[in-house]
N, C-alpha and C positions, 0 to 999 in steps of 0.2 A: 194160290190156296186161300191165303188171307183176304185177297179181295173179294172171294165167293163169300166167305164169311161175313165181312163186313155189308156186302149188298144183303142178306138175308138178315140181319141184325134187327132193324124195326119189326119184320113180321115176325120172327121169333119173340120178340117182347111183347107185341101183341097177342100171341099165342099164350104165350104164360100170364099175361093179366087177364084175358078173358077166358082163359082157362078150356081151350079149343084147339086142341091139337090136331084134329081129324082135317082142319083145313090146310094143313103142311102136305106139302109133298112127300113121296118115300123118302128121297134122300133127305129132306130136311127134318124128318120125323126121327130119322138115326140120330141128328144132334139135338134134337128137341130133347129125346128120351136120354140121351148122355149127360146134358147139361141138367135133367132133373135126379139122375144118379149121384151127381156132385153134394147135392143137397142131402140126399137120403143117406149117403156114404160119409158125409162130411169129411170128403178129402179135401177142402180147403173153407173158409169161411170169411168174410167180408174183411177185408183189407191185409189178411192174412199171406196173400203170396205176391212176389214181385222175382220174376225171372229174367236172368240176364239176358240180352240180345243173342250172345253165342248159344246158349241152351234153348232160346225159343227158337233158333234156326235149326238145331238139331231135333229137337222135338216135331217141328212140323215138318222136316223132313218125311220124319217116321211116320207121323201120323197120315201124311199125303199119301204115301205106297199104302198104307193098309187100308185107308178111306175106300181110295178109287178102285182100290183092287176087289174089295170086297162089294163095291157098288156096281161095278162093271160085270159080276158076276150074278146079279140082281140079290145083292145080299139084302138082309132087314136089320133092323134094330137087332134083334134076337141072334143073328148072325153073328155081329160085331160085339154082341155082350160075350157069346160062347168064345170068340176069339180072344177078348179080354182076359178070360178064366184061362185059356191054353197059353198065355205070355206071361201070366203071375210068377211062373216059376222061374221066369229070367227078369228080374225085376233089379233094377239099377238106383242109385242113388242120385237125386237132382238138388243141388244147392240153390237155395231159395231164402229171400231174407222176410224174416217173420216177426212181427212185433212183439209175440206173446214168450220169448225168451227163448224160441227154438231157432235152431240154426240149421239143421238138414231134414228133409221128410222123404220117406222112401217111397215110391210108388210104382207099381204096375206101369209098364212102360205104356199099354194102351191109357192107363188111367191118366198118365202125364197129359196124353192127347186131350183127354177131355178136360183137363185144366186148360189148355190150348183155346179149346171152344169156347169155355166161359169168358176168358180173357177177350178173347174176338167179339162177342156178343156183349159184355160189358154189363153182364145182369148179376153177377154176385160178388165181383171181386174190385170193386173200385170204390175209393175215399172221396168225399166230397171236400169244400173249404170246410177249417175249423174244425177236422177230425169227423163230421158228419159222415154217415154211409149212406151211399146212393140207391141201394138195391133194398127189397126185402130182409126185414130181419125174423129171427124166430127165437124160440125158448128152445133148450135141450133137457131133457131128463138125465141128470148124470148119475144121482143116488135115489134108488128107491129101496128102502129098508122098511122092510113089513109089508103092511096093507096102503098101498098108493094106487088110487084110481083115477080115471078119467071121466068125464061126463060126455057120452055120445050123441047126445040130443035129445036122449029118451030114456036111458039108465047109465049108471055108474059101472065101468067095466076096468077090471084090472089092468095096470100099464107096467111095462118093465123099461128100464134103462135103455136110452138111445132113441126112445119116441121124440119127435119134433113137435113143438106145440106153437099155434100162430095166435094171433089176436083172437080174443073172445073164447079161447081154451078156459077150461075148468080143471082143476085139481085138487085132490082132499087125499088126506092121510088119513089113518084108524089109530087106534089105542096102540102105544109103543111103537111107532112107526115115524119115519123120517122122510124126507126127500129134498133135492137141491134141482133148482131149475138153472141153467148157465144160458145166459143171453148173448146172442153172436157179437155185441159190443165189449165184451167182456165183464159185465155185471154178473151176480149169482144172488139169487132168492132161494134162501134154506128155509123148509117148512118144518115145525115141530108135529107132537103127535095132536090127533085130533084138531087138524087145520084145513080149513076151507078158501081157495085163493080163486079168482076171476083175473084171467089176463085181458085186461080190458082193452089194451092199446100197446102195440109193438111196432115201431116203424123208425126210419132215420131221423124223428126227432122228439118223440116220447116212448118212455115206458111207464106204461099205468098197470098198476095192480089194485084191484080191490079186494079186500081180506075180509072175508065173511064172519068166520070165528077163527079162535087158537091163535098161535104166534108164529111169526116169521122174524127173521135175520137177514136184514140186505146188506150184504158185500158191493158196493156202486164203484163202477170203473169210473171217476170223474173227470178222465182227460177225453172221454169218449164224446163229449159236447151235447150228449142226450139229455133230457130232463128225465128224472127217476122220479116217480111218486108210489105211495103206498096210502090207499084211501080205506078209511073204517069208519063205520058209524058216526057220519056227520063230520069226520076229520080228513085231512090230508096232509100225508106228509111229505114233503119235497127235500131231496137229499142236496145238503150243499156241501157234503164230502164224502165219506166212504163207508161207515159202517154203523148200523142204527137197529135197533127191534123196537117192533110194534106188537103188542100184546092185545088182545080183545077177550070177549068173554067166552069161557070154557079153557082158558089157558092157566098156567101154574100162577101166572100174577091176577087173573081178575076172575071171580067165580061166574059160573052159569046164570044169567039172568042179569046179571051186573051191566049196568048201562056206563061203562068207563071203556077208556083206551089209554094204555102206557108206553110211552115212549122213552126207549133207553138210549143214549146217544153213548156209543162205546168209543169212536173217535170222529173227529172233526166235526160239524154240526148240522142240523136238519131245521126246517121251517114248517111249523104246524099250522094248518088253517083251520079254524073250527066255525062251521055253520050251524045257526039254529034261529028257525024263525024269520029268515031272510035277515039276521045279524051275523057280523064276520067279525071274529076275533083271528089275530095270527102272533103267534111265539115262536122265536128263536130259541133253539134248545142247544147248548154247546156241549162238547166234550167233557164227559163227567158228570152229567145233569141227567134229570129223568123229569118228565111231565107228565103228571097225572091229569086225564081228562074225565069228569062227570058230568055226563049230558043231562042228570036229573035236577042241575043247578041251573040260575040263571046265566045269560052268556056272559057276564063280566066276571062271574066265581067258577067258570067251568075249568080253568086250567089251573094247577099249583105244581110251580116247579121247584123241585127240590134236589139236593145231591145224591146221586146215583147209590145205590147200597152196595157198595162195590164186593163187600164180604158175602151178602147173602146171592148177590146176581152171580159172583164167581163160582159159588156153589150149586147152583140151580143147573141140572142136568143137561138142557137147552144149551145154555150158554156157555159151559165148561165143553162141550161137544164143538160149538162154533169157534172157540178159543183154540180149540187142538187142530180144525180146519184151516183157521187162518195161519197159525203156527208153522203147520205144515207146508203151504203156500208161502212161507215169507211176507205174509202181509203186515202191518203194521198193528199192533195189538191194543193199539189207544189205554185207555185206563184199566185194561185187562193185562198190560205186560207185567206186573205183579201184583198176584195174588195171594202170596204167600204171607200169612200171619206171623206176626213174630212169637217165639215161643218164651213162657215163664217160668223160671226156677225158683220156688220158693224157699230159702234157706232156714229163715226164721221169722215167726215164731212157728212150730209146727202144728199143724192143722190138729184140732181136740185139746192142746194143752190147757190144763189150767195154773193159773199164778195168781199172786196175793199182790204183784205190782199195780200202780195205778195208771202206769202206760208202758208199751211195748214199742220194740224197732223192728218195722219189717224191712227185712234185707232180702235182696234176690239177684236174679241175673236175668237179663232180657237181649236184645237188638241193640246192638251200638246204636245211639241217634234216635231209637224209637220214643215217644212221651208215655210217661207211665204214672197213674192216677192210683193213688189209694184211698178208698174209700172216697172218689170223687176230687181229691186234692192232688194238686201237681207233685210229685217226687222226682228227688234228683237222679239223674242217670247219668253216672260217669263212665265213658267207655263200657257200656253194657252191664253195669253194676248199680243197683238202686237202692234207694234208705229211707225210709219215712217213719218217724215216730208219732205213735198215735197214743191218744187216751183212752183208757178202759172204763167201762161200768160195770158196776157189781155184776156178776151174772153173766150169760152169753154175749160176745160180741162178735158180731159177722162182719170179717174182714173182705172187701173185693179189691184185687190188685188188676188193673188192665194196662197193658201195653198197646199203643197203638203206632204203627209207621208212618214214615212221610206219604205212603202210596194210600193210607185210609186201612189198610189192614188192621185189624184189632184182636186180640186174645184177651179174655177176663177169666180170672181164678178167684175161687172163693175159698176163704178158710175161716175157722171159730175158733175164739180164744175165749176162756171162761176166768174171769175174774172173781175169786174166791172173797168170803167177808160178807158183812152185813149191809144193807143198803143204806146210802146215806140218806137222813131225812130232807126231803125237799124243803129248800131253803128260798124266800123271795130273792136274795142275794147271794150267790155263791162264788167264792174264790178257789182259784187252783192254782199250784205254779210249778216250777222246775228249775235245777240249778244249770246254767250253762257256761259255757267258758268266758263270755261277756259280762255273766251276772246272774239275778235270779228274773227268769220271764215269768209273768202274772198274766191269768184271763181271769174273767168272769161273766157270769150270766145272771139275766133278771127274769124273775116268774112271777108276772101279775102285778107288778110295779113299775113305775118309770122313773127317770132322772132329768125333769126338765132343765134342772139348774148344772148338773155334770155330776163329778163324784170326787170325792177326797180317800186317796190311797193312803193308809197311815202305817207306819212301822215303829219296832221299838224290840229292844232286849227282853223284854219282860212280856207276859201273854195279854192279850186283848189291849192293844193300843188304841187310843182315842184322839179325836180331833175335838175342839184345840188341847194341846197338852203333849203330844208325842210330834215326831218329824212327821211331816205331809206333804203332798202335792196335790195339785188341783188338775182334773182331767175333763173334757169338756164331754156331754151328753152320748156324742156318738163314738166314744173312744170304749174298747172292752178289751184290749191288751196294752201291758206295759213293759220295758226291761227296766229294771233298776238295777244300776251298776254299782255293783258294791262288790268287792272281793278280797274281805278282812278274815275270812276263815271262822266268822261268829256265827252264831244261832241267831236267827232274828225271828219275829213275830210280822205278819201282816194281816190287816184287815182293809177292807174298802166299804165306804159308808156313803148313802145319797146324800148330797150337798143341799143344804137347805139355805145359805147365806149367813156366814158365821157361825155354822155348828152343824152336826150329823145328825141324820134322822135314822134311818134302816141302816144296821151293819151286816156284814157278812160273818160268815165264820172266820176262825182265827185258825192262821196258817203257819207251819212252823217250817222255815228252810235254813240249811247251813250254807253260808257263801264259801266260795272259794276261795283260797286264799296263794293267790298268784304261783299256784303248785306246790306251797308248802301243806305238810300234813297237820292240821290242827282241827279242831271242832268235834261236836259230839257225832258218834258212831250210831246210825239210825236207818230205818228204811226196809225195803223188801228187795229180793234179787228172785229174776228168774233165769233158766238156765236151759240152753237147748244146743243141739249139736247135730253133725251129719258125718257120714265115711268119707273124707276127701278121695284117699285111693288107697287100696290094699288095706292095711291095719294102721293109717294115719286118719284119728278122729280129732275132728275139728269142734271146739267148743265155743259157744258164746254165749254172752251173759248179758243182760239190763239190769241197773239199780233205779230204785225211786228211794230217792232219801239221800245218805252223804256216809263213803267209806274212806276216811282222808288216809288213812295207812295202808290202802291197797286192799289185796285178797289173795286167799288161798285155796287154789282149785286142790280138790282132794278126789283120788281114785281106789277101789276098792271093787272084788269080786261079790260083796256082797253089799244089800241095799244101804243106803244111808252112810256113808263113809264121813268120818269126822278128822279135824285137827286140834289136838296132835292123836295121832293113833294109826291112820293110815298113810299111805304114799302119797305125796303131795308137791305141787310148785306155788313158788311164792311171786305173786305179781304186783308190784310197788304201784304201780300206776293207780291215782285215785278215780280216775274217769269213770263216769254213769254207765259205759259200757266198754266191752272189752271181748278178746277172742283167744284162743291159744289152741296150738296142733298136738296132739299128744298122740306119739308113735308107739303103739303097744307091740311087744312081742309075740305073745302067746293068742292063740285063738280064744274065745269064750265071752262069756255075757258081762261086762264091764259097767260098773255103776260110778256116777260123777255127782259131786257137788260143790258149789263155790260158796264161800262165806266172806263174811267182811271183817277184815283182820283189826284187833283191838291195839296193835304195837307192841301189844305186852306177853306175846307167846300164847294167845288163845282166840278164840271165833266169838263176834256178838250175834251174827244171826246167820243161817244158812239159806241157800236156794232150794228149788225142789229138786228131787233125785231124779237125774237124767241117766237111763242105761242104753246101752247098743250093744249088738252081738256082731263079732269078726269073725271070720272064717279063717 
């Protein structure tokens, strides 16, 4: 039987290539028809089937009896096909070696005979060296969601799943529609809505697609040994890896009428060739990068490579769908493996709060390891808890908090804090500062003046220190901040001036601050306090405050069911630490609306000044 098939194989191949089955004899036409049914029904694809010798002999014997019994009774191809239908009730499982993670395929017994025919002819089921396919390749429509049409040479016609497309076929999708083409060698081309592609070339060496408009996503089988290209608007994108997207006009990324092409590389890399006016430019685009090609510009300026905007891409409907498709097929997700942005929980200050403080501490929680920025400045993130102290100007202050993880996912939240008080008159040289654990931190700004010879920073126990005369240090023209290490608990006055060589020119404002005294309670009590809080759990209320000034004797935290509680008079707790910020969790017993204030203790049974009234309702 196999000798007969081998003898006829060259004639069959010629008939396939010339599409002239009429030249075959009746017996040969049966084989020709059955081989055609293999491709139409996709019982097997290139390289998918390898049958053991034992199974081959069993199938051969079965086919021998069916074939010659039918031919002996003047059977036609139609008779044999009908016989196949009758035998489908007696299906058997045939062990096969399949490269696409399949181990067994169920075929009708007569259908298995068709596999043997094709194996003998060598038309569809052989691989060549280096993974190349020796037979004709095709693309198969596996998804047709919505309006999907094929060009029949004169008009567009609706097409359904299961259709096979050869080279020069054209496919398009309509509004809110999608399609997926799967190539015989294992690659896939996915089409977004309003997309038109031409399958220019599909063979054992090349897959070449022309993208007329719209957007596509290619998942390439890089082990097949074929060259995979997507062409569009004078650009040619060649896969050097596995996953990339191409957007042309009339897509989510390129507006209608724009002469642009955008290539997004999700995994591995691609090579993009740009041709304009007989000039050529090539760019390699790697995973996590995006190439924007603007064909209206000179060739040397057409291509701009930027980091792929991952958050925006992941939220795009087409890419979200592709990510789901790849995930379900266990494909590597590349830069889309982590698309979840870190959450931000701002504990303080509360959005919309009013305060008299010159500065506030911005505190909250986010993903551990994420980088946190407060108004663009990097904040410390310790195991998911972040903190940043910022200055406030009089009036409304917008505070933007951004958290960004290692995968580039980012979240931004914005709050507003209003500082009460009169606006400080604009000064050509303005000095500000705050008391820290290591001393007094000072910084300054210039408006309309310069300091070519540098600065003199002066301090004194009396107001308005001068140089020469009081303690001073010289700072170069580029310096804008200084830590004066003083921890004596005294009240100091500071000014900075423009140094003019031996004397000072313009002076700043006079700044009064009380230095810490190595933890000892001493010095003047002054400043402002801001209080905020939140319900930690149940009826446990966490209260947090920040001081601008000095409170060497600690604080009294007071509570009442009425607004503006006072000490002495209302329930309180004493907190002896003089630190500029602190917190306390108060466990209340009964439900209701509670009012809290914190005050700077004077060390003698009273308060010098209070914070705002903070109220919270517990159930």
